[in-house]
N, CA, C and O atoms as a GROMACS GRO file, in nm:
protein
  412
    1UNK      N    1  12.350   0.781  -5.940
    1UNK     CA    2  12.241   0.850  -5.876
    1UNK      C    3  12.150   0.747  -5.806
    1UNK      O    4  12.111   0.648  -5.868
    2UNK      N    5  12.120   0.770  -5.684
    2UNK     CA    6  12.033   0.680  -5.608
    2UNK      C    7  11.888   0.704  -5.645
    2UNK      O    8  11.846   0.817  -5.669
    3UNK      N    9  11.813   0.595  -5.649
    3UNK     CA   10  11.670   0.604  -5.677
    3UNK      C   11  11.595   0.612  -5.545
    3UNK      O   12  11.624   0.540  -5.450
    4UNK      N   13  11.500   0.699  -5.541
    4UNK     CA   14  11.416   0.714  -5.423
    4UNK      C   15  11.272   0.681  -5.458
    4UNK      O   16  11.225   0.710  -5.568
    5UNK      N   17  11.205   0.623  -5.365
    5UNK     CA   18  11.062   0.599  -5.382
    5UNK      C   19  10.987   0.710  -5.313
    5UNK      O   20  11.021   0.753  -5.202
    6UNK      N   21  10.886   0.756  -5.379
    6UNK     CA   22  10.800   0.859  -5.322
    6UNK      C   23  10.659   0.804  -5.319
    6UNK      O   24  10.610   0.752  -5.419
    7UNK      N   25  10.594   0.816  -5.207
    7UNK     CA   26  10.455   0.774  -5.195
    7UNK      C   27  10.367   0.896  -5.177
    7UNK      O   28  10.393   0.982  -5.093
    8UNK      N   29  10.265   0.901  -5.257
    8UNK     CA   30  10.170   1.011  -5.249
    8UNK      C   31  10.033   0.950  -5.222
    8UNK      O   32   9.990   0.860  -5.293
    9UNK      N   33   9.968   0.997  -5.122
    9UNK     CA   34   9.834   0.947  -5.090
    9UNK      C   35   9.734   1.054  -5.128
    9UNK      O   36   9.736   1.166  -5.078
   10UNK      N   37   9.645   1.016  -5.219
   10UNK     CA   38   9.538   1.105  -5.262
   10UNK      C   39   9.406   1.048  -5.216
   10UNK      O   40   9.392   0.927  -5.199
   11UNK      N   41   9.312   1.133  -5.196
   11UNK     CA   42   9.177   1.088  -5.160
   11UNK      C   43   9.080   1.133  -5.268
   11UNK      O   44   9.086   1.246  -5.315
   12UNK      N   45   8.992   1.042  -5.306
   12UNK     CA   46   8.888   1.077  -5.402
   12UNK      C   47   8.785   1.165  -5.333
   12UNK      O   48   8.789   1.180  -5.210
   13UNK      N   49   8.693   1.224  -5.409
   13UNK     CA   50   8.588   1.306  -5.346
   13UNK      C   51   8.507   1.230  -5.241
   13UNK      O   52   8.452   1.290  -5.148
   14UNK      N   53   8.499   1.096  -5.258
   14UNK     CA   54   8.424   1.018  -5.159
   14UNK      C   55   8.508   0.980  -5.038
   14UNK      O   56   8.458   0.920  -4.943
   15UNK      N   57   8.638   1.015  -5.042
   15UNK     CA   58   8.725   0.984  -4.930
   15UNK      C   59   8.803   0.856  -4.946
   15UNK      O   60   8.882   0.820  -4.859
   16UNK      N   61   8.782   0.786  -5.059
   16UNK     CA   62   8.855   0.661  -5.084
   16UNK      C   63   8.997   0.692  -5.127
   16UNK      O   64   9.019   0.787  -5.202
   17UNK      N   65   9.096   0.613  -5.079
   17UNK     CA   66   9.233   0.638  -5.122
   17UNK      C   67   9.252   0.606  -5.270
   17UNK      O   68   9.190   0.514  -5.323
   18UNK      N   69   9.337   0.683  -5.335
   18UNK     CA   70   9.368   0.665  -5.476
   18UNK      C   71   9.514   0.622  -5.486
   18UNK      O   72   9.601   0.682  -5.423
   19UNK      N   73   9.540   0.518  -5.564
   19UNK     CA   74   9.675   0.465  -5.577
   19UNK      C   75   9.728   0.498  -5.715
   19UNK      O   76   9.660   0.479  -5.816
   20UNK      N   77   9.849   0.547  -5.719
   20UNK     CA   78   9.917   0.574  -5.845
   20UNK      C   79  10.014   0.459  -5.870
   20UNK      O   80  10.094   0.424  -5.783
   21UNK      N   81  10.008   0.401  -5.991
   21UNK     CA   82  10.102   0.294  -6.027
   21UNK      C   83  10.155   0.321  -6.166
   21UNK      O   84  10.094   0.394  -6.245
   22UNK      N   85  10.270   0.263  -6.194
   22UNK     CA   86  10.329   0.276  -6.326
   22UNK      C   87  10.240   0.206  -6.428
   22UNK      O   88  10.170   0.111  -6.396
   23UNK      N   89  10.244   0.255  -6.551
   23UNK     CA   90  10.157   0.202  -6.656
   23UNK      C   91  10.177   0.053  -6.678
   23UNK      O   92  10.080  -0.021  -6.695
   24UNK      N   93  10.302   0.006  -6.676
   24UNK     CA   94  10.327  -0.137  -6.698
   24UNK      C   95  10.275  -0.220  -6.580
   24UNK      O   96  10.231  -0.334  -6.599
   25UNK      N   97  10.280  -0.166  -6.459
   25UNK     CA   98  10.224  -0.236  -6.344
   25UNK      C   99  10.072  -0.244  -6.354
   25UNK      O  100  10.012  -0.346  -6.320
   26UNK      N  101  10.010  -0.138  -6.402
   26UNK     CA  102   9.866  -0.137  -6.421
   26UNK      C  103   9.826  -0.242  -6.525
   26UNK      O  104   9.729  -0.314  -6.505
   27UNK      N  105   9.900  -0.250  -6.634
   27UNK     CA  106   9.871  -0.349  -6.738
   27UNK      C  107   9.881  -0.491  -6.681
   27UNK      O  108   9.797  -0.576  -6.710
   28UNK      N  109   9.984  -0.516  -6.601
   28UNK     CA  110  10.000  -0.649  -6.540
   28UNK      C  111   9.884  -0.680  -6.445
   28UNK      O  112   9.834  -0.792  -6.443
   29UNK      N  113   9.842  -0.582  -6.366
   29UNK     CA  114   9.729  -0.601  -6.275
   29UNK      C  115   9.600  -0.629  -6.351
   29UNK      O  116   9.522  -0.716  -6.312
   30UNK      N  117   9.579  -0.557  -6.461
   30UNK     CA  118   9.458  -0.579  -6.542
   30UNK      C  119   9.458  -0.717  -6.604
   30UNK      O  120   9.354  -0.783  -6.609
   31UNK      N  121   9.574  -0.764  -6.653
   31UNK     CA  122   9.583  -0.898  -6.711
   31UNK      C  123   9.552  -1.005  -6.607
   31UNK      O  124   9.481  -1.101  -6.636
   32UNK      N  125   9.607  -0.989  -6.486
   32UNK     CA  126   9.579  -1.085  -6.380
   32UNK      C  127   9.430  -1.087  -6.345
   32UNK      O  128   9.374  -1.193  -6.321
   33UNK      N  129   9.369  -0.971  -6.342
   33UNK     CA  130   9.225  -0.963  -6.310
   33UNK      C  131   9.142  -1.029  -6.419
   33UNK      O  132   9.043  -1.096  -6.388
   34UNK      N  133   9.180  -1.011  -6.544
   34UNK     CA  134   9.106  -1.074  -6.654
   34UNK      C  135   9.116  -1.225  -6.646
   34UNK      O  136   9.016  -1.295  -6.666
   35UNK      N  137   9.236  -1.276  -6.615
   35UNK     CA  138   9.252  -1.421  -6.602
   35UNK      C  139   9.170  -1.474  -6.485
   35UNK      O  140   9.110  -1.581  -6.495
   36UNK      N  141   9.167  -1.400  -6.376
   36UNK     CA  142   9.092  -1.443  -6.258
   36UNK      C  143   8.942  -1.444  -6.284
   36UNK      O  144   8.870  -1.527  -6.228
   37UNK      N  145   8.894  -1.352  -6.367
   37UNK     CA  146   8.751  -1.342  -6.396
   37UNK      C  147   8.708  -1.423  -6.517
   37UNK      O  148   8.590  -1.427  -6.550
   38UNK      N  149   8.804  -1.487  -6.583
   38UNK     CA  150   8.770  -1.566  -6.702
   38UNK      C  151   8.685  -1.685  -6.659
   38UNK      O  152   8.710  -1.746  -6.556
   39UNK      N  153   8.585  -1.718  -6.737
   39UNK     CA  154   8.501  -1.832  -6.701
   39UNK      C  155   8.580  -1.962  -6.706
   39UNK      O  156   8.667  -1.980  -6.791
   40UNK      N  157   8.549  -2.052  -6.615
   40UNK     CA  158   8.614  -2.181  -6.614
   40UNK      C  159   8.570  -2.259  -6.737
   40UNK      O  160   8.451  -2.265  -6.769
   41UNK      N  161   8.665  -2.318  -6.805
   41UNK     CA  162   8.634  -2.399  -6.922
   41UNK      C  163   8.631  -2.545  -6.880
   41UNK      O  164   8.735  -2.604  -6.852
   42UNK      N  165   8.513  -2.602  -6.877
   42UNK     CA  166   8.496  -2.741  -6.839
   42UNK      C  167   8.510  -2.832  -6.959
   42UNK      O  168   8.472  -2.796  -7.070
   43UNK      N  169   8.567  -2.949  -6.935
   43UNK     CA  170   8.567  -3.051  -7.040
   43UNK      C  171   8.426  -3.110  -7.049
   43UNK      O  172   8.343  -3.090  -6.961
   44UNK      N  173   8.401  -3.182  -7.155
   44UNK     CA  174   8.270  -3.246  -7.172
   44UNK      C  175   8.242  -3.340  -7.056
   44UNK      O  176   8.130  -3.346  -7.006
   45UNK      N  177   8.343  -3.415  -7.012
   45UNK     CA  178   8.324  -3.511  -6.903
   45UNK      C  179   8.300  -3.438  -6.770
   45UNK      O  180   8.219  -3.481  -6.688
   46UNK      N  181   8.370  -3.327  -6.749
   46UNK     CA  182   8.346  -3.249  -6.627
   46UNK      C  183   8.204  -3.196  -6.623
   46UNK      O  184   8.141  -3.194  -6.518
   47UNK      N  185   8.154  -3.153  -6.738
   47UNK     CA  186   8.014  -3.109  -6.745
   47UNK      C  187   7.921  -3.225  -6.711
   47UNK      O  188   7.825  -3.208  -6.636
   48UNK      N  189   7.950  -3.343  -6.766
   48UNK     CA  190   7.866  -3.460  -6.739
   48UNK      C  191   7.862  -3.491  -6.590
   48UNK      O  192   7.754  -3.512  -6.534
   49UNK      N  193   7.978  -3.494  -6.526
   49UNK     CA  194   7.980  -3.533  -6.386
   49UNK      C  195   7.911  -3.426  -6.299
   49UNK      O  196   7.844  -3.460  -6.201
   50UNK      N  197   7.927  -3.299  -6.334
   50UNK     CA  198   7.860  -3.195  -6.256
   50UNK      C  199   7.709  -3.200  -6.275
   50UNK      O  200   7.634  -3.175  -6.180
   51UNK      N  201   7.664  -3.231  -6.395
   51UNK     CA  202   7.519  -3.248  -6.417
   51UNK      C  203   7.464  -3.362  -6.332
   51UNK      O  204   7.355  -3.351  -6.276
   52UNK      N  205   7.539  -3.470  -6.323
   52UNK     CA  206   7.494  -3.584  -6.242
   52UNK      C  207   7.496  -3.549  -6.093
   52UNK      O  208   7.406  -3.589  -6.019
   53UNK      N  209   7.596  -3.474  -6.049
   53UNK     CA  210   7.600  -3.428  -5.910
   53UNK      C  211   7.479  -3.339  -5.883
   53UNK      O  212   7.415  -3.349  -5.779
   54UNK      N  213   7.449  -3.252  -5.978
   54UNK     CA  214   7.334  -3.161  -5.966
   54UNK      C  215   7.204  -3.241  -5.952
   54UNK      O  216   7.111  -3.198  -5.884
   55UNK      N  217   7.199  -3.356  -6.016
   55UNK     CA  218   7.080  -3.442  -6.008
   55UNK      C  219   7.076  -3.525  -5.881
   55UNK      O  220   6.981  -3.599  -5.858
   56UNK      N  221   7.180  -3.512  -5.796
   56UNK     CA  222   7.179  -3.581  -5.668
   56UNK      C  223   7.262  -3.707  -5.660
   56UNK      O  224   7.258  -3.776  -5.558
   57UNK      N  225   7.336  -3.740  -5.764
   57UNK     CA  226   7.419  -3.860  -5.761
   57UNK      C  227   7.542  -3.839  -5.671
   57UNK      O  228   7.594  -3.728  -5.661
   58UNK      N  229   7.585  -3.945  -5.608
   58UNK     CA  230   7.710  -3.944  -5.533
   58UNK      C  231   7.824  -3.969  -5.632
   58UNK      O  232   7.800  -3.994  -5.750
   59UNK      N  233   7.947  -3.963  -5.584
   59UNK     CA  234   8.061  -3.992  -5.671
   59UNK      C  235   8.050  -4.135  -5.724
   59UNK      O  236   8.075  -4.159  -5.842
   60UNK      N  237   8.014  -4.228  -5.638
   60UNK     CA  238   7.997  -4.366  -5.681
   60UNK      C  239   7.883  -4.378  -5.781
   60UNK      O  240   7.892  -4.454  -5.878
   61UNK      N  241   7.777  -4.304  -5.760
   61UNK     CA  242   7.664  -4.304  -5.853
   61UNK      C  243   7.703  -4.246  -5.988
   61UNK      O  244   7.660  -4.295  -6.092
   62UNK      N  245   7.783  -4.141  -5.986
   62UNK     CA  246   7.833  -4.082  -6.111
   62UNK      C  247   7.916  -4.186  -6.186
   62UNK      O  248   7.899  -4.204  -6.307
   63UNK      N  249   8.004  -4.254  -6.114
   63UNK     CA  250   8.090  -4.355  -6.176
   63UNK      C  251   8.006  -4.467  -6.238
   63UNK      O  252   8.033  -4.510  -6.350
   64UNK      N  253   7.907  -4.515  -6.164
   64UNK     CA  254   7.822  -4.622  -6.215
   64UNK      C  255   7.743  -4.576  -6.337
   64UNK      O  256   7.731  -4.650  -6.434
   65UNK      N  257   7.690  -4.454  -6.332
   65UNK     CA  258   7.611  -4.401  -6.443
   65UNK      C  259   7.696  -4.389  -6.570
   65UNK      O  260   7.648  -4.415  -6.680
   66UNK      N  261   7.822  -4.348  -6.554
   66UNK     CA  262   7.909  -4.329  -6.670
   66UNK      C  263   7.988  -4.454  -6.708
   66UNK      O  264   8.052  -4.457  -6.813
   67UNK      N  265   7.984  -4.556  -6.622
   67UNK     CA  266   8.058  -4.678  -6.651
   67UNK      C  267   8.209  -4.660  -6.638
   67UNK      O  268   8.286  -4.719  -6.714
   68UNK      N  269   8.250  -4.579  -6.540
   68UNK     CA  270   8.393  -4.556  -6.516
   68UNK      C  271   8.423  -4.592  -6.371
   68UNK      O  272   8.332  -4.612  -6.291
   69UNK      N  273   8.551  -4.599  -6.338
   69UNK     CA  274   8.592  -4.627  -6.200
   69UNK      C  275   8.557  -4.509  -6.111
   69UNK      O  276   8.552  -4.395  -6.156
   70UNK      N  277   8.534  -4.538  -5.984
   70UNK     CA  278   8.503  -4.432  -5.888
   70UNK      C  279   8.618  -4.331  -5.883
   70UNK      O  280   8.593  -4.210  -5.875
   71UNK      N  281   8.740  -4.378  -5.889
   71UNK     CA  282   8.856  -4.288  -5.887
   71UNK      C  283   8.858  -4.195  -6.007
   71UNK      O  284   8.898  -4.079  -5.996
   72UNK      N  285   8.814  -4.244  -6.122
   72UNK     CA  286   8.808  -4.161  -6.242
   72UNK      C  287   8.704  -4.051  -6.226
   72UNK      O  288   8.728  -3.935  -6.259
   73UNK      N  289   8.588  -4.089  -6.176
   73UNK     CA  290   8.482  -3.990  -6.152
   73UNK      C  291   8.530  -3.887  -6.050
   73UNK      O  292   8.506  -3.768  -6.065
   74UNK      N  293   8.599  -3.934  -5.946
   74UNK     CA  294   8.650  -3.843  -5.843
   74UNK      C  295   8.752  -3.746  -5.902
   74UNK      O  296   8.755  -3.629  -5.863
   75UNK      N  297   8.834  -3.792  -5.994
   75UNK     CA  298   8.932  -3.702  -6.057
   75UNK      C  299   8.863  -3.594  -6.140
   75UNK      O  300   8.904  -3.478  -6.138
   76UNK      N  301   8.760  -3.632  -6.214
   76UNK     CA  302   8.685  -3.533  -6.294
   76UNK      C  303   8.618  -3.430  -6.202
   76UNK      O  304   8.617  -3.310  -6.232
   77UNK      N  305   8.564  -3.477  -6.092
   77UNK     CA  306   8.500  -3.386  -5.997
   77UNK      C  307   8.603  -3.295  -5.931
   77UNK      O  308   8.577  -3.177  -5.910
   78UNK      N  309   8.719  -3.350  -5.898
   78UNK     CA  310   8.825  -3.269  -5.836
   78UNK      C  311   8.872  -3.160  -5.932
   78UNK      O  312   8.896  -3.047  -5.891
   79UNK      N  313   8.883  -3.194  -6.060
   79UNK     CA  314   8.925  -3.094  -6.160
   79UNK      C  315   8.821  -2.982  -6.171
   79UNK      O  316   8.856  -2.865  -6.179
   80UNK      N  317   8.694  -3.019  -6.170
   80UNK     CA  318   8.587  -2.919  -6.178
   80UNK      C  319   8.585  -2.832  -6.053
   80UNK      O  320   8.568  -2.711  -6.062
   81UNK      N  321   8.602  -2.894  -5.935
   81UNK     CA  322   8.606  -2.816  -5.811
   81UNK      C  323   8.721  -2.717  -5.814
   81UNK      O  324   8.706  -2.601  -5.774
   82UNK      N  325   8.834  -2.761  -5.862
   82UNK     CA  326   8.952  -2.675  -5.869
   82UNK      C  327   8.927  -2.556  -5.961
   82UNK      O  328   8.964  -2.444  -5.928
   83UNK      N  329   8.865  -2.579  -6.075
   83UNK     CA  330   8.839  -2.471  -6.171
   83UNK      C  331   8.747  -2.365  -6.115
   83UNK      O  332   8.757  -2.248  -6.153
   84UNK      N  333   8.659  -2.404  -6.024
   84UNK     CA  334   8.566  -2.308  -5.964
   84UNK      C  335   8.607  -2.267  -5.823
   84UNK      O  336   8.539  -2.185  -5.761
   85UNK      N  337   8.716  -2.322  -5.772
   85UNK     CA  338   8.758  -2.290  -5.637
   85UNK      C  339   8.656  -2.336  -5.534
   85UNK      O  340   8.640  -2.274  -5.429
   86UNK      N  341   8.588  -2.445  -5.565
   86UNK     CA  342   8.481  -2.495  -5.478
   86UNK      C  343   8.534  -2.599  -5.382
   86UNK      O  344   8.626  -2.674  -5.414
   87UNK      N  345   8.475  -2.604  -5.263
   87UNK     CA  346   8.515  -2.702  -5.163
   87UNK      C  347   8.444  -2.836  -5.185
   87UNK      O  348   8.497  -2.941  -5.150
   88UNK      N  349   8.323  -2.831  -5.243
   88UNK     CA  350   8.247  -2.953  -5.264
   88UNK      C  351   8.203  -2.962  -5.410
   88UNK      O  352   8.201  -2.863  -5.482
   89UNK      N  353   8.168  -3.082  -5.449
   89UNK     CA  354   8.119  -3.102  -5.586
   89UNK      C  355   7.984  -3.036  -5.606
   89UNK      O  356   7.955  -2.986  -5.714
   90UNK      N  357   7.901  -3.036  -5.503
   90UNK     CA  358   7.770  -2.970  -5.512
   90UNK      C  359   7.790  -2.820  -5.532
   90UNK      O  360   7.719  -2.758  -5.611
   91UNK      N  361   7.886  -2.762  -5.460
   91UNK     CA  362   7.915  -2.620  -5.476
   91UNK      C  363   7.969  -2.593  -5.617
   91UNK      O  364   7.933  -2.493  -5.678
   92UNK      N  365   8.054  -2.681  -5.668
   92UNK     CA  366   8.108  -2.664  -5.804
   92UNK      C  367   7.995  -2.669  -5.906
   92UNK      O  368   7.994  -2.591  -6.002
   93UNK      N  369   7.901  -2.761  -5.887
   93UNK     CA  370   7.787  -2.772  -5.979
   93UNK      C  371   7.703  -2.644  -5.975
   93UNK      O  372   7.657  -2.596  -6.079
   94UNK      N  373   7.682  -2.590  -5.856
   94UNK     CA  374   7.603  -2.466  -5.842
   94UNK      C  375   7.674  -2.350  -5.909
   94UNK      O  376   7.611  -2.269  -5.977
   95UNK      N  377   7.806  -2.340  -5.890
   95UNK     CA  378   7.882  -2.232  -5.953
   95UNK      C  379   7.884  -2.246  -6.105
   95UNK      O  380   7.876  -2.147  -6.177
   96UNK      N  381   7.895  -2.370  -6.152
   96UNK     CA  382   7.893  -2.393  -6.297
   96UNK      C  383   7.757  -2.356  -6.355
   96UNK      O  384   7.748  -2.301  -6.465
   97UNK      N  385   7.652  -2.385  -6.282
   97UNK     CA  386   7.516  -2.350  -6.326
   97UNK      C  387   7.502  -2.198  -6.333
   97UNK      O  388   7.446  -2.145  -6.429
   98UNK      N  389   7.551  -2.128  -6.231
   98UNK     CA  390   7.546  -1.982  -6.229
   98UNK      C  391   7.623  -1.923  -6.347
   98UNK      O  392   7.584  -1.821  -6.403
   99UNK      N  393   7.734  -1.989  -6.384
   99UNK     CA  394   7.818  -1.938  -6.494
   99UNK      C  395   7.765  -1.985  -6.630
   99UNK      O  396   7.828  -1.960  -6.733
  100UNK      N  397   7.651  -2.053  -6.631
  100UNK     CA  398   7.590  -2.106  -6.753
  100UNK      C  399   7.678  -2.207  -6.822
  100UNK      O  400   7.670  -2.224  -6.944
  101UNK      N  401   7.763  -2.275  -6.746
  101UNK     CA  402   7.852  -2.377  -6.804
  101UNK      C  403   7.782  -2.511  -6.817
  101UNK      O  404   7.835  -2.602  -6.881
  102UNK      N  405   7.665  -2.526  -6.758
  102UNK     CA  406   7.592  -2.653  -6.764
  102UNK      C  407   7.470  -2.646  -6.856
  102UNK      O  408   7.392  -2.741  -6.862
  103UNK      N  409   7.455  -2.536  -6.928
  103UNK     CA  410   7.341  -2.521  -7.017
  103UNK      C  411   7.363  -2.595  -7.148
  103UNK      O  412   7.276  -2.593  -7.235
   0.00000   0.00000   0.00000
């Protein structure tokens, strides 16, 4: 027996389209959404470098303050930017502050 796909378009009272999905697909979508909305977990060092960025230090200043190589400080900052999807370290620090990760 051949399987056929049927698409049904429903509209809510407000006119918004309603999508019907299989229960297992809904569960997978909900799990992905939960992972996407999960707060970024910063390491202690990532918190330190973001706090220093927040205070106005450059990457070199962060490295000097912590007594590490500039490349090491840059790696910690890159990891923090990645966790927040930020383009800059200043933006990552602001997002971390909003998420109460720097408190």
